[in-house]
N, C-alpha and C positions, 0 to 999 in steps of 0.2 A: 589403610585403604590403598590398594595398588593401582587401580584403574579409575580414571575420572573421564567421563564423557561430558564435554561442555554443551551448552544449549545450541550455540552457533559458532562459526568461524568464517572469517572472510577468506576468499579463494584467490591466493596469489602464488602462482608457480614461480620458481627461481628465474626462469627466462622472462616472465612478465615483469618481475621486479627490476631486472636489468634493463628492459625496454623503458620502463617508467623512469629509471635513473637517467638514461640517455635523453629521454624527452624533456625531463626537468632541466638538464644542462642546456639543451637547445633553447628552451623557453627563457631561462635566465640570461643567456647570452644575447638573445634577441631584444631583451628589454620590454617586450610586449607581454604583460602579465595578466591581462584580462580581455575578454571578448575579442580574441584574435584567432589565429589559424586553427589551433586545437579545438577551441570551442565551436567554431564553424563546422569543422569536420565531425565532431561529436554530434552536433545537431543534425547534420546531413545523414549520418549513419543511423541515428536513432529514428529519424523520420522514415527511413527505409524499412527498418524492422517493424515499425508500427503501421506501415502502408498509409502514411498521411503526407500532405503537402508541406506542413510546417512542424518543426520541433524547436523549442526555445529553451536553452539551458538557463537555469536559475539557481539561487543559493540553497534552496531546500524544497522538500515536498510541500511544506506549509506555505512558502512564498508562491509556489506554483498554483496552489489552490486560491490564495488571496488574489493573485493577479488575474486568474481566470474569472473569478467572481466579479472583479472590478471592471472587466470588459463587458459584463452583462448589464451595466447601467442600473444598478439597484437603487431603490429609494428607501427611506426609513420605514415606510409602511409595508414594504414587501417582505414576504416570508419565503424561505428556502427549506424544502423538506430534506431532513438528514436522519439516517437511521441511528438509533440510540447506541447500537453496537459498533462504535468506531472510536478512533483516537480523538482527543480533545480538539486538535487542530481543525478537524473537518467542520466542527460547529463554530469554533472561535473565529475562523476567518470570515464567516458570514457576518458576524458582529463587526469585525474590523472593516469589512467592505461596506458597512452602512445599513445592513438589513437585519432580519431576525431569523435565527434558526428555529424550525419547528420539528421537534423530534418525532420519530415514528417507531413502531415495533418492527420486528424482522420475521422472516420465515425461519422456523426453528430447524428445518432440515438443511438449509443452505447458509444460515447465519447472515443472510443479506436482506436488503430491502426488496419488496416484491410489489407487483401491481396492486394487489388487494390493499396493502398498507398505504400505498400512495393514494389510491382512490378514496380511502377513508379520511384522508387528511387534507385533500385539496380544498381550498376555499378561494374566494375572490381575491385574497391577498397573496396567493401562491404565485411566485414568479419562476421557480425552477426547482430541480431535484438534484441532489448529489447521491449517486449510487456508489457504494464502497465495495471493492473487490477484496474479500477477506482471506488472508493467508495465502494469496496466490490464486484462489478460486474466483474466476470472473462471476459476477452476479448472474446466476443462470437465467433470470428473466430480463436481462438487459435489452434485448431486441424488442420485447413487448413493451418495456418501459419507454424505450425511445419512441415507439409508435404512439403511445399514450401522450408523451410530452409534445410530440409534433401536432397531434390532434388538439391539445389544449393550449398550444402556443407557449409552452414552457421550455426553458433551456434545460439541458441535461449535461452535467459534469460527471466524469468518472474520477473518483478518488482511487487511482491505480497505484498508490504508494507501494502496495505489496505485489504488483502484477507484471513486472518487467518480463516480457517474453511469453506470458500467458495468452491464450486465445480461446474463442468460442466459435464453432462452425468455421474454423480456420481464419477467423477475423481477429486481428490482434487487439489486446487491451490498448486503449488510447485512440482507437479508431471508431469507437462505438457511440460517440456522443459529440456534443459541440466542442468539448475540450477534455483531454485526458491529463491527469496530473500525477507525476511519478516522484518518488523519493529515492535518493541514493545514499541514505544513512548507512553507517557501518554494518548494521545487522542485515541489510537487505540482500537479496539474491545477487545483485551486482551493486557495487558501491563506487563513489567518488570521494569518500571520506565524509564530506557533507555535500549536499547538492540536490537538485531536482530538475524536472523537465515538464514543459507544457507541450502537448501535441494537439493539432487541430487541422482541419481542412478549410477553415473559415479565414479568408484573407484579412478581414477587418479585425477579428480577434487576435490574429498573429501580429498585425501591425501595432495594435494598441498595447499588446503584451510586451512587445519589444521596447516600446517607449517607457512603459511603467517600470520595467526592471532596471532601467538605467536613469533613475532620478527624474523621469518625465521629460528628458531631453528629446528634441525633434530627431536627432541622430547622435551617434557616438562621438562625432567630432565637433558637435555644436554646444554652445552654452545657452541656447534658447530653450526655455522650459515651457512646454505646451500642455503638460498634465501634471498633477500632483503625484509623482512617482516615489520611488524609494531605492535604496541600494540593494537590489536583489540579484546582483551579478554572480556568475560562477567563475572562479579563477581559472586561468589557463592550466595550471598544474592539476587541478581537479578534473578538468576535461581530458587531460592526457591519461590520467588514471582510468577515467570512464571509457575511453576508446579501447584500452587494453582489456578491461572487463567485458565490454560489449562483444569483443571477438570471442570471448570464452562463454558467453551466455548460453548458446545451444548445448555445449558440453556440460555446463553447470546444471541446466534444467534436466538433462538426460540422467546425470548422476543422482540428482535429488529424487527423480521419479523412480529410479531403481530401488532406493532405500524405502521410499513411500510404499511401493508395491510389496516389498518384503514385510513392512509393518502391517499393511492391510491383511495379508495372508495370515500372519501370526496372531494378530489381534482378534481375528475371527474365531480363534480357538481358545480365547481367554474370556472367562465370564467376568462381568462387571464393567466392561469397557467396549465402546462401539466407535469405529473410525467415522469421521465425516466423509460422506460419499462424494466423489467427483463424477458428475455425469459424463457419459461417453463422448459427448460432443465438445468437451472442454479439455484443453491442455492446461493443466495446473502446474505452475512453477514450484509449488510446494515451499513457498516462503516459510510457512508453518505447517507442521503435520498435526492436525487437530483431531482429537478424539473426545468423546463424551463419556464420563463415568456415570454409573448408575446412581439413582437417588440413595442416600444413606451412607455413601462412601465420602469421608471427609477429604476434600481435595488438598487442603494445606497439610494435613497429616500424611497423605499419600506422597506429596512432593517432598516433604521433610524426610520421610523414610527412604525415598529414592535417592535423595541428595546424600544421605548418610552412606548409601551403598555405591556412590560414585556416578549417579545419573542425575544430571542437572537439567531440569525441564526449562523451556523458555517461557516468557510471559504470555499470558492468555490474550486472545484477541476477541473481546476485551472484557476485563473485570476490574472495577465495576463499570457497567454501561454508563453512558453520559448522564442519563436522568437521575442516577444515584450519586454522581460526583458532586461534592459540596458546592462548587461554583455554579453549576447549572441548576441545582436545586434552588440556589439563591436568585439567579438571573431569570430562570424560566418558570419557577414555581413547581417543578416536578417533584415526584415523591415515589416511594416504594409502592409497587402495585400498578403503576401507570402502564408499563409495558411488560406483561407477564411472560410472553414468549422469550424475550431477551433475558429477563431475569432468570428464567428456568435454565436455558441452555448455557448461558454465560457462567453461571455458578458451577456447572458440571463439566466445563471444558478443561482439557489439559493438552499441552503442546509438547510432544516428545522431541528430543534432540534431533536435529537434521542439518547437515551441511555437506557440501559437494565432495570434500575429501574424506568423508566418513567411510570406513571400511566395513565389509560384511561382518567381521567379528565384533565391531563396535555396535552395529545394529542388533546383532545376536545378544550381546551383553545387555543392552537396553531392554530387550524383550524379556530375557530371563529374569532380570531384576524386577521388572514390572509384574510378571507372572507371579513371582515369589511374594512380592509385597501385597498384591491384591489378595492372594490366598491367605496371607497373615491377617488381613483386615476383614 
């Protein structure tokens, strides 16, 4: 096999690597390795691209979610609505923050939570909603969901782990709720190695989040503990990487969109597969290029055949959905058949390789191997 197309690749140009090396040298020489100059600058720049007052850098997307939830003053009887089509962390942090996740079904055309599924699941115990932006696609009903949450006095958190630089009606991910939570894991559109960010316009949420991420101390230079916090800090070296990546974000998104548009055009000519549609009012960063295969096509067999031909697809977003994961079946008592829309679309989902440095001939290779393999099946 002469050619191999990986599912993802981080985007670091040689000049960026040189910049990061120089920044690491400055950081090490300064002796200030955490919550200092680079972190503050990274937070400032990220707040600007999200058009919010506050951005707080933390150790992961998971910690961003847990901190955001802990600023919402949850009690053990409270429930938070979470779409079943998400990563485990989205629901797990609700439990860690002291409340109970209540799973919902999704809209099969967007893979996201919608107003209908929220309304079906609101009870007197509901305290808030976590809307998940899937694969870079902002939840298309996010503005209606926000209005509903405001009417019902519920908090709204964006799980924007996939959505750095995405927007809807020119409003950025992270600015559409009480708090946005981002991940900078190595596979993401931009990375800090490990890391995350909380964005908010709420001064109280920002202040409490700042305390919680640094062991609950009243400030960085104090030993007075005023909250039960944790070590959720982002190292300066990670912030330096993040600053370099953030400068590249518009370029990265542009390149990913070019590949996605090519996939859209070519997949429309192939039977057995349908791309997930991005509405015209949404800028999708295409963290994942999602398509749905027809009923009757075995996904694992398709992926195995593609892998043998040099095309390695990335992981689905998500299979299995949370209500079919063993731990949530045990903790929440969920079972197969509870959320039929999610079960249907998630088992038919496939994510084609996509990364910023992908060349036109790489995308052509993926499409030809996909066309050939589907014809065989």
